[in-house]
MDAnalysis code that builds the backbone (N, CA, C; Angstrom):
import MDAnalysis as mda
import numpy as np

u = mda.Universe.empty(255, n_residues=85, atom_resindex=np.repeat(np.arange(85), 3), trajectory=True)
u.add_TopologyAttr("name", ["N", "CA", "C"] * 85)
u.add_TopologyAttr("resid", np.arange(1, 86))
u.add_TopologyAttr("resname", ["MET", "PRO", "SER", "THR", "LEU", "ASN", "VAL", "ALA", "GLU", "ALA", "LYS", "ALA", "LYS", "LEU", "SER", "GLU", "LEU", "LEU", "ALA", "ARG", "VAL", "GLU", "GLY", "GLY", "GLU", "GLU", "PHE", "ILE", "ILE", "ALA", "ARG", "ALA", "GLY", "LYS", "PRO", "ILE", "ALA", "ARG", "LEU", "VAL", "PRO", "GLU", "ALA", "VAL", "VAL", "GLU", "LYS", "PRO", "ALA", "LEU", "LYS", "ALA", "GLY", "MET", "TRP", "ARG", "HIS", "LEU", "VAL", "PRO", "ASP", "ASP", "TRP", "ASN", "PRO", "ASP", "ASP", "ALA", "LEU", "ASP", "GLU", "ASP", "ASP", "PRO", "SER", "PHE", "TRP", "GLY", "LEU", "PRO", "ALA", "ASP", "ALA", "GLU", "VAL"])
u.atoms.positions = np.array([
    [0.847, -1.174, 0.000],
    [0.000, 0.000, 0.000],
    [0.896, 1.242, 0.000],
    [0.625, 2.188, -0.873],
    [1.458, 3.394, -0.951],
    [1.313, 4.271, 0.290],
    [2.402, 4.929, 0.648],
    [2.382, 5.895, 1.747],
    [1.739, 7.189, 1.263],
    [1.055, 7.885, 2.177],
    [0.417, 9.148, 1.835],
    [1.187, 10.301, 2.473],
    [1.461, 11.340, 1.680],
    [2.160, 12.532, 2.140],
    [1.350, 13.750, 1.764],
    [1.454, 14.806, 2.568],
    [0.796, 16.039, 2.149],
    [1.718, 16.792, 1.183],
    [1.186, 17.782, 0.506],
    [1.917, 18.497, -0.536],
    [3.196, 19.125, 0.011],
    [3.136, 19.753, 1.158],
    [4.306, 20.423, 1.720],
    [5.415, 19.424, 2.033],
    [5.042, 18.287, 2.592],
    [6.033, 17.260, 2.910],
    [6.650, 16.681, 1.635],
    [5.822, 16.452, 0.611],
    [6.327, 15.938, -0.655],
    [7.272, 16.939, -1.303],
    [6.936, 18.207, -1.221],
    [7.777, 19.257, -1.792],
    [9.127, 19.313, -1.075],
    [9.115, 19.207, 0.231],
    [10.346, 19.281, 1.015],
    [11.242, 18.067, 0.811],
    [10.656, 16.927, 0.502],
    [11.414, 15.683, 0.380],
    [11.413, 15.114, -1.034],
    [11.203, 15.941, -2.026],
    [11.040, 15.439, -3.395],
    [12.221, 14.587, -3.863],
    [13.443, 15.038, -3.641],
    [14.612, 14.264, -4.084],
    [14.638, 12.890, -3.424],
    [14.367, 12.856, -2.135],
    [14.338, 11.576, -1.414],
    [13.218, 10.685, -1.945],
    [12.044, 11.271, -2.167],
    [10.916, 10.494, -2.682],
    [11.236, 9.897, -4.049],
    [11.858, 10.704, -4.915],
    [12.194, 10.205, -6.247],
    [13.184, 9.050, -6.167],
    [14.139, 9.129, -5.266],
    [15.090, 8.030, -5.088],
    [14.370, 6.771, -4.620],
    [13.412, 6.933, -3.722],
    [12.659, 5.777, -3.230],
    [11.732, 5.217, -4.302],
    [11.183, 6.091, -5.137],
    [10.334, 5.630, -6.247],
    [11.174, 4.823, -7.236],
    [12.402, 5.274, -7.483],
    [13.297, 4.499, -8.353],
    [13.533, 3.101, -7.786],
    [13.465, 2.977, -6.478],
    [13.616, 1.679, -5.820],
    [12.344, 0.854, -5.812],
    [11.257, 1.390, -6.363],
    [10.024, 0.624, -6.496],
    [8.885, 1.046, -5.585],
    [9.104, 1.995, -4.701],
    [8.028, 2.437, -3.802],
    [7.035, 3.344, -4.526],
    [5.833, 3.433, -3.983],
    [4.795, 4.317, -4.514],
    [4.307, 5.237, -3.397],
    [3.914, 6.448, -3.780],
    [3.427, 7.429, -2.815],
    [2.179, 8.103, -3.350],
    [1.295, 8.485, -2.415],
    [0.123, 9.284, -2.752],
    [0.347, 10.656, -2.139],
    [0.143, 11.698, -2.940],
    [0.270, 13.070, -2.454],
    [-1.142, 13.615, -2.252],
    [-1.375, 14.173, -1.058],
    [-2.719, 14.636, -0.701],
    [-2.694, 16.108, -0.309],
    [-3.817, 16.760, -0.558],
    [-4.017, 18.143, -0.114],
    [-5.253, 18.129, 0.781],
    [-5.079, 18.603, 2.011],
    [-6.164, 18.609, 3.000],
    [-6.751, 17.208, 3.177],
    [-5.867, 16.206, 3.140],
    [-6.300, 14.828, 3.348],
    [-6.928, 14.157, 2.140],
    [-7.084, 14.898, 1.040],
    [-7.709, 14.340, -0.160],
    [-6.609, 13.995, -1.179],
    [-6.510, 12.728, -1.598],
    [-5.485, 12.333, -2.562],
    [-5.647, 13.103, -3.876],
    [-4.528, 13.653, -4.371],
    [-4.585, 14.401, -5.632],
    [-3.613, 13.866, -6.675],
    [-2.613, 13.082, -6.241],
    [-1.640, 12.564, -7.202],
    [-1.005, 11.300, -6.663],
    [-0.482, 10.509, -7.592],
    [0.213, 9.285, -7.227],
    [1.600, 9.349, -7.843],
    [2.614, 9.087, -7.058],
    [4.002, 9.082, -7.514],
    [4.427, 7.616, -7.619],
    [4.607, 7.147, -8.855],
    [4.932, 5.735, -9.100],
    [6.128, 5.635, -10.044],
    [6.825, 4.502, -10.021],
    [7.944, 4.322, -10.948],
    [7.450, 4.310, -12.394],
    [8.247, 4.862, -13.275],
    [7.937, 4.849, -14.700],
    [8.083, 3.418, -15.211],
    [7.164, 2.993, -16.050],
    [7.249, 1.657, -16.634],
    [8.474, 1.569, -17.539],
    [9.220, 0.502, -17.394],
    [10.422, 0.312, -18.196],
    [10.042, -0.444, -19.464],
    [10.342, 0.166, -20.609],
    [10.079, -0.466, -21.885],
    [11.427, -0.802, -22.507],
    [11.676, -2.087, -22.634],
    [12.947, -2.504, -23.204],
    [12.840, -2.546, -24.720],
    [13.806, -1.925, -25.369],
    [13.839, -1.950, -26.823],
    [14.521, -3.230, -27.264],
    [14.005, -3.864, -28.316],
    [14.674, -5.080, -28.789],
    [16.054, -4.735, -29.346],
    [16.984, -5.615, -29.115],
    [18.337, -5.401, -29.628],
    [18.334, -5.579, -31.142],
    [18.938, -4.641, -31.837],
    [19.046, -4.749, -33.285],
    [20.235, -5.634, -33.612],
    [20.010, -6.610, -34.468],
    [21.063, -7.550, -34.835],
    [21.222, -7.550, -36.342],
    [22.442, -7.710, -36.770],
    [22.721, -7.752, -38.206],
    [21.922, -8.881, -38.838],
    [21.242, -8.567, -39.920],
    [20.490, -9.571, -40.665],
    [19.134, -9.905, -40.100],
    [18.672, -9.190, -39.083],
    [17.401, -9.561, -38.454],
    [16.194, -9.358, -39.372],
    [16.348, -8.566, -40.428],
    [15.241, -8.328, -41.360],
    [15.421, -9.153, -42.640],
    [16.440, -9.964, -42.689],
    [16.765, -10.714, -43.906],
    [15.598, -11.573, -44.385],
    [14.809, -12.109, -43.495],
    [13.687, -12.965, -43.877],
    [12.622, -12.208, -44.668],
    [12.664, -10.886, -44.674],
    [11.672, -10.093, -45.396],
    [12.058, -9.853, -46.857],
    [13.292, -10.168, -47.211],
    [13.783, -9.914, -48.569],
    [14.028, -11.244, -49.264],
    [13.412, -11.483, -50.432],
    [13.640, -12.745, -51.148],
    [15.118, -12.900, -51.524],
    [15.580, -14.155, -51.577],
    [16.977, -14.424, -51.903],
    [17.361, -13.940, -53.294],
    [16.407, -13.921, -54.223],
    [16.729, -13.527, -55.600],
    [16.525, -12.033, -55.856],
    [16.285, -11.246, -54.830],
    [16.047, -9.815, -54.998],
    [17.333, -9.101, -55.361],
    [17.253, -8.252, -56.376],
    [18.404, -7.480, -56.822],
    [18.065, -6.001, -56.637],
    [18.780, -5.296, -55.770],
    [18.446, -3.894, -55.519],
    [18.594, -3.014, -56.751],
    [19.407, -3.436, -57.723],
    [19.563, -2.646, -58.938],
    [18.312, -2.692, -59.812],
    [17.523, -3.758, -59.665],
    [16.304, -3.902, -60.461],
    [15.051, -3.470, -59.703],
    [15.195, -3.131, -58.452],
    [14.031, -2.892, -57.599],
    [13.162, -1.738, -58.081],
    [13.753, -0.637, -58.493],
    [12.981, 0.519, -58.926],
    [13.441, 0.941, -60.324],
    [13.207, 0.072, -61.268],
    [13.609, 0.344, -62.646],
    [12.497, 1.139, -63.333],
    [12.678, 2.434, -63.448],
    [11.656, 3.289, -64.045],
    [11.521, 3.075, -65.549],
    [12.478, 2.394, -66.168],
    [12.391, 2.080, -67.598],
    [11.536, 0.846, -67.850],
    [11.196, 0.131, -66.807],
    [10.349, -1.050, -66.928],
    [8.887, -0.588, -66.928],
    [8.124, -0.890, -67.985],
    [6.715, -0.445, -68.038],
    [5.885, -0.937, -66.845],
    [6.229, -2.101, -66.295],
    [5.448, -2.611, -65.166],
    [5.618, -1.722, -63.929],
    [6.723, -0.965, -63.866],
    [6.917, -0.019, -62.778],
    [5.780, 1.001, -62.763],
    [5.324, 1.379, -63.956],
    [4.254, 2.371, -64.080],
    [2.877, 1.731, -64.181],
    [2.805, 0.398, -64.041],
    [1.536, -0.301, -64.121],
    [1.040, -0.465, -65.544],
    [1.953, -0.406, -66.509],
    [1.600, -0.526, -67.923],
    [1.878, -1.924, -68.423],
    [1.297, -2.318, -69.556],
    [1.601, -3.620, -70.160],
    [3.089, -3.678, -70.543],
    [3.623, -4.900, -70.579],
    [5.050, -5.107, -70.845],
    [5.494, -4.549, -72.189],
    [4.588, -4.493, -73.201],
    [5.005, -4.020, -74.528],
    [4.849, -2.488, -74.686],
    [4.443, -1.798, -73.663],
    [4.263, -0.343, -73.736],
    [5.610, 0.355, -73.696],
    [5.685, 1.520, -74.318],
    [6.908, 2.321, -74.296],
    [6.787, 3.350, -73.184],
    [7.890, 3.537, -72.494],
    [7.879, 4.487, -71.370],
    [8.620, 5.741, -71.785],
])
């Protein structure tokens, strides 16, 4: 259960409270006995590690980057193969 502090006490001890929150504690800040805020640790979101070749499965083995965007190819423009570009 989180500890409850009044605004003045939280203001006076903010650095200490933040250190304790980093350690996993939670606090409720109240004004005139009425809770107005909750001080909780930020959720940690781990980013996946980027590894060489991790996207390789998305590219076909026969893909040639030199042919990928050939503007001279009529099919690039959605035209029939015998059309002139």
